[in-house]
N, C-alpha and C positions, 0 to 999 in steps of 0.2 A: 186585254192585259197590263195593268198596270205595274209601272214600274219607279223604285223608288232613286235619288240619285243625292249622292254628299254633295253642297255646291258651298264652294268657297269665294268669296268677293274677294276682287286682288284689285289695287288701286294701278292703275294703268300708267306707265311715266307720261313724262315731256306732255305738253299744252300743243291743243290748235291741233295743225295739219301733222305736225312732226309726231306727234302721239300717236295718230293714225300709221303711221310710215311704220312705228317701235311695232301694236299692233299686228302688222301686216307681217313684221318680222316672225312674232312670237309666233303668228297662226301657222307659217313656214318652219321653224323648228317642230310641230305638231302634227302636222299634216293637215292643216285645214285652210281656211279661210276667214280671213278678219272679220267679223260686221261690229255696226257701228252708223253712228248718223254721221259721219262725213266720210261712209264705205259706201259702195255699190250693196253690199250684203245687209239687211236689216233684219234686227230678232225677228220680230212677225212671219220669216221664210222661213226661220231653222227649222231641221231634221234631227233624226239622229245620225242621218248619213253625216252633218255636217261636224260634227264632234270630232276633234283630236285624239289623239294616241299617245300615251310615250312608256317606257320603264316604271319612272318614278316622278314626282315633284316634290319639291320643298318649297313650301311657303314661310316666310318669318315674316314679319314687319318693314326689313327694310331692304329684301330679295326675293325673288322666285327664280327656283334653279331647277334646268328640267333635264332628265337623263334620258337615255335611249330614245331619242326622239325621229324625226324623220329627217332623211338625207336631204340637207339644206346646201349639198355643191353647187349644183344647177342656180338654184338661188341666188347664193353668193355672184357668180357668173354675171345674173343679169346687172345686179347691183353693181358690181364693176362697171359695166358697159355704162350703165346709167352714170355715175362717177363724170367717167370721162365727157359726156355729154353737156356736162353741167361749167355754165362762162361763169359764175361765180362761184370764187374761193371759199365764201361761207358754205353755201348751197354741198360745193364739191366735199367738205369737210364733214359735214354732216352725215352723208352717206356714207365715206369712208372711216368713221368711228360704229356706224351700224355695221359693217363687212369688218371691223377687225369684233367689236363683240360677240356676231356669227361666227368668227373663224375662232376667236376665244371656247368658244363650245365645242366644235367639232374638235379641236387640239384635246379640250378636257374630255370627252369623251375619249377620244383615241388614246390617250396616258391614262385613261382608269383599265382599259381591254389592254394595254401591255402592262397594269398591276396585273390585273387579273390572270395574263398566261404567266408571269414570272412566280407568283403564287404557285398557280397549277405544278408548273416543274420543279422549285423549289423542294413543295407538300413529295411528290413524287420520286423526287431523289434520296429525301430524309426516309420515305417508307420501304424504298430499297433499299438502304443500310444497316434500319434495325428494324423493320418490319411493322407491320400493322396493327391496331385496336380498334372495337369498338366507338364509336364517336357520338355526338349528340351527349356531348357529359356525363355518358354512364362509367367510362371508364374512370372518370375522379369518383364517380358515387361507388363505384367495387372497390377502389382504393379507400376508400372514406370507411368501407365494412369492413374493412381485411387490416384495417391500422391498427397494430397492440398498441396498450397503452391508455391507464387511466388520469395520468397527471392535468396538469390545467392545458401543459404545451400541448398534450395530444389532444384534448377534445377539441381544440383552436382551430388546430389542423384536419381533423374530421369534420369539420362546420366549415372551415373554408374548402376544401373539397367539393363539399356540395355547392357550390355557390354557381359554378358555371350552369347547370343542369337546372339551378332552380330560375336562373336569368334568363337561359335560354325558352324554360315555359313560359315567364311570365311574359317573356317578347312576344310570343304565339298564341296570348289573353288567356292562357291556362292558369289553376290553382297550380303552384308547384308542390304545395304539401302531398298534397291529394295524388300525381302523379308521381311522386319520388314514392310511396308509398306502393304504387303499381308495376315498380321495379323489384321483383322477385328473381329474376335468372339471367344471369351476366350473358349477353349479346343480345338483349332482347331491349329495345327503346321505339321511343314514338317519333313518325314520319311527320314532322310537320308541315311538312309540304303535303300531305293528305290528307289521311281525314283521323291522324292523331292517333291511330290503333297501336296497338304492340308490332314489334315486326323483329327481325332479324337485320339489325343493323347492317351488317356485311352484305349480305343478299342483297339490300337496296342500296348498296353506296356509300352509305352512311358512314365512314371510319375518321381517324386522325391516324397520323405516321408517331410511332413511339416516342421518334428523338422530339416532335414538338410539344406533346406530352411532358417529358421528361424535361423538356426546357424548360416550359411554362411553369411546372412546380418549383423549379432550380431560380427561377426570375423573381416570382412571388415571395418565396421564401427571403433571396438574399433581400428581398424590398421590405418586407416585413423586418426582419432582422435590425434591416440599419433604423425603420422607424422607433423600435423599443430604445437603439441609444440616444436617438433626437431627446432634444429637451423641451421641446416648442412644433408641436406639429397645429398647420390650419390649413382647414377641409372646408366646402363646402355643408352649409346645416340641410337636412333631407327629412320632410314629413314624411313619415310613412303612412300609406294608404292603408286602407281595411284589409284589401289581399293580400298584402304585403304583413299584417300586424297577424295573420291567419297562418300563413305560411313559416313562420317563426317558431 
């Protein structure tokens, strides 16, 4: 059975032996072993079992950030022991720098998880206070449909309320305009984590606290009103893609 893989080449940092050690650190983060000419494991001996895993990896021209990789606490302990064995101050500092980078990743992941927990607690408290509505951007769509008035301001607000749903669909690789036409019953929406079929959103746990919906609209309206009274606005120019033109 043939398998297709998306492969992206990333330039390894450092030089010589230092580069090999940094590759070992990166491999530890994703739960595998580094390979290369200066390392015991060679490319010719690789199998699928040698591939590492993580929840997310973001690659830019300047850095590569891994989220949700393997636990590197034991690996860090080994490096700390190795640092103590170094007689030269320079070699010791290089290892300590590697440890600091690995600890930063652990701390960043822990901090991100803390934010996720805090967000979940805040959302639960908001839901208990004002209740919940179907999520996935569908409540904004329903509000747009129910909004009365035909002035330019009303039409502008109607279009703005459709934006969260459209962006969500575009991020899921869907044609936002097509999916929008399929929303005929409030409470039904698309499960982007599943097969993109119309489902009962509340039954699938796709919900938004009413307080969050209200606050989002109020904040966005406030910003828009401020923009209308501003003499000059500077923003990035964005070229529309063909799919976006079709959805307008």
